[in-house]
N, C-alpha and C positions, 0 to 999 in steps of 0.2 A: 416608698411609704406605704403603710397598710391602709387599706380603704377603710372608710367609715359608712356604715349603712345609714340610709335616710330613714326617718320613722315619722309617724305622724305627730303633728304639734300636741295634741291632747292625749297623750300616750299615759294610761294609768298603769304605770309600772311601779309606783311605791310599794315598799315592804310595809305591812300594817299587822296590827293585831288581828287575830282570828275575826272577832266581831267587828272590827273597823274602827276608825275613829269617830270620837263624838262630832256631829255636824259642826259644831263651832270651832273646834281644833282644825277640821278639815278646811273651813274657811279661813282661819288664821294662816295655815300653811298656803293655800294657793293665792292668798293675797300677796305674799311677797315674792311670787313668780315673775319674771318679766314677760310681758305680753306684747307681742307683735299687733300694729294697729289693723283693725279688719281692712279686708281689702288690700292690704301690701302686697301679699304673697300669691301668686298663682300657682307655683310649684315650687318645689325643694328638690335639690337633687345633689349626690355626694358620690364621688369617683377619685381614684387615685390622681395625682398631678398630671400624670403622663398619659392619662385617658380621657382628660377634659377636652372634647371637640373644640377646634379652633374656632375663635370668635365668641365663645360662651365666657360670660364674665364671671370671675371667681371672687366671691365676698369675703371668705376667708379660709384659711388653712386649717385643717385638723390633724395633729400629730399624735400617734398614740405610741407612748415610750415608757421607760420606768423613770421613776421619780428622779434618778440622778441626771438624765438627759432632760427631764422636764424642766429642771432647775435652770438649766443653760438656756435652753429655748424660749421658755416664757420670760426670761429676764433679758431677752434681746433689747426691748424697748427701755426698760430700766437703764442699761448701760449707755443707752444712746441719748437720752431724755430725761432720765431721772424719775421715770413713771413705773412705779411697781406694778406687777401682774397682780390680777384678781384671783381669788381661789374660792371653789364651792365644792362642798363634798355631801354626797348622799342625797342629792336633789335630783328631780327630774332630768334626764340626760336630754330628752327632746328639747327643754327649755334652755338648758345649758348650752347645746350645739348651735340652736336656732334663733333663739328669742334674745337671750342675755348679750351676746356679741353684738347684735346689732344695737341694742339699748347702751351698752357700755363704750364699745369702739376701742376696747382694750385688751392686751393679751391676757389669756385665762388658763386657769389649771383647773380641771374637772375631774371627779371621780366617777361620776355618773351614779345612777340608782342600780339596784339590784337587778331590776327587769333589763334596763338599758343595756348594763354590761353584759348580762347572758345573749341577749339579742344580736348584739356585736362582738360576742365571743372574745371578751377581752380577758387578758390572764389576770390572775390576782396581783401582780407586781406591776400592772400597767396603768397608766392613767392617760387622760386627753388634755392636751394643749392647743389651745384656739389662738391662731394669729390672725387679726384682721389684715386683708391685704394691702390697707395702706402703711402696715407696718413691718411688711414681710421683708421690705429691702434693709431691714436691720439684722436679718438673720445670716447672710453670708459673712459680713464681717465679724459678726460675733462668734460663729462657729470656726472661722478660720483663723482668729487670732487670739480665741481665748487660752488663758494662761495663769498662772499663779505668781504675782510678783509681790512677794513678802515685803520689800523694802517700801515699794511705794503703799501698800497697804497700811504698814506702820506709819508712815509719815502721815496718812490721812486719819488715823484714828487716835494717835499719841497727843495728848495737849503739851503746850510749851514747857510745862512746868514738869513734866515727867523725866524721871531719872534715866529714861531712854535716850534723850538727847544729850545726856552728859559724857564727856569724852575727856579721860586722863583727868577727871577730878573737876574739871570746868564745865560750867554751863554752855550749852550751845543752843541756839535758836534752831527749829524745824528746818529753815530753809539754808543752814550753813553746813548741812551734811548729816549722814546718819553716824551713829555712835560705832566705837570699836567694835561693840557686841555684835551688832550686824554684820560687819565685815570679816569677824573671826571665822576660823575653820570650826565646823561643828566639834560639839563636847567630844573628849578623847574616847577612843573606842572600846576602851575598858570601862568606861562609865555608861556608853551607850549601847554597845551589843552584848547581851548576856547569853547568848547561846552561837553556835558556829555558823558562819555564813561563808558561801562559796565566793569565789574571785569575782563572778560576774555580778551576783547580786549585790556586792559591797560596792562596785564601782557604779552600779546604777545609784547607789546612796548618795554618792558624791554630786548627782546633778540635783539632789531634793533641797529646797531652801531650808536654810537653818531653822527658821521659824516652826517648821511642820516636820522636822526630820525625826524628833524623837518620837512624835506620834506615830510617823510610818514605820520606824524600827520596830516600836513596840506593839504595832497590829500585826505587823508580819510575823514576830517572833511568837505572838499568842496565837496565830492561826496555825503555825508551824507545830508548837506544842501540842494544840488540840488535835491534830490530824496525826500525832507521834512521829513527826519527820525530826529526824536528828539534825538536819542541817537546813538553813534557810537558802532556798534557791530561786532561781527566775521562774522555774516552773510551779513551784508553791506558791510563789506572789501572783502569778499568773491564774492559778486556782481561785485564789483569795479574790483577787477582783471580779474574775467571772461569777463567782458568788453573788456578789453585790450588784452585778449587772452593769460592770465597768470593764473597760479593756485598758490593759496595762500599758501598752504602748503608746495609746493615746494619753493615757496619764502622764506619761514621762516626758511625751512630746509638749505637754502643756507648761512644765516648769521650766 
């Protein structure tokens, strides 16, 4: 896990116009910041998890990652308890790393301000995810079992009167099973594939849930055309995923 440097709580690192904001606007801005009670903190330290000395209590874990991974990591509590993560952007990183988690006691995603990102050498495509230690136990089952279940997702989102539940022209309640549409094989290759695919990449598409298959195929072909590839291959799809900060093998393992 990347380390996150500690910084002073009163870190004046906001980007501001050359003349500075009006005093009343500064007061309005600061009034919305979370503040730790006076005398609560003697010292603040941060280090990679495997470097934390034995016996030192950890209050929260900070993960530096791309938005794709942040979405899954920050959602660990939501999946277990139905509590959504909080998100803040462009505000003081010192406040969001040290004060806001103590006040909210919830998972958070934060971009940090300009100075805070520079101080911690954060790349343009990275954000901070803060996980209070009392919610850290939600992470392993979330990351080990994350997968796309299109059928269950549809069951949860489609109302009982939706045509989705109709089978053979007869209405069916959501708990009586999915429609034939869900269990059918994906659309015919003549309709779905508009350019050449090699055998390996086509075989991979057979594992993709029908509900997102058209999107996956379309994105892969659009990327191949952009790169002037004559054939969609596993290699071209790996390149596509890498540019988005994602891993093709991990994505395929989750479906």
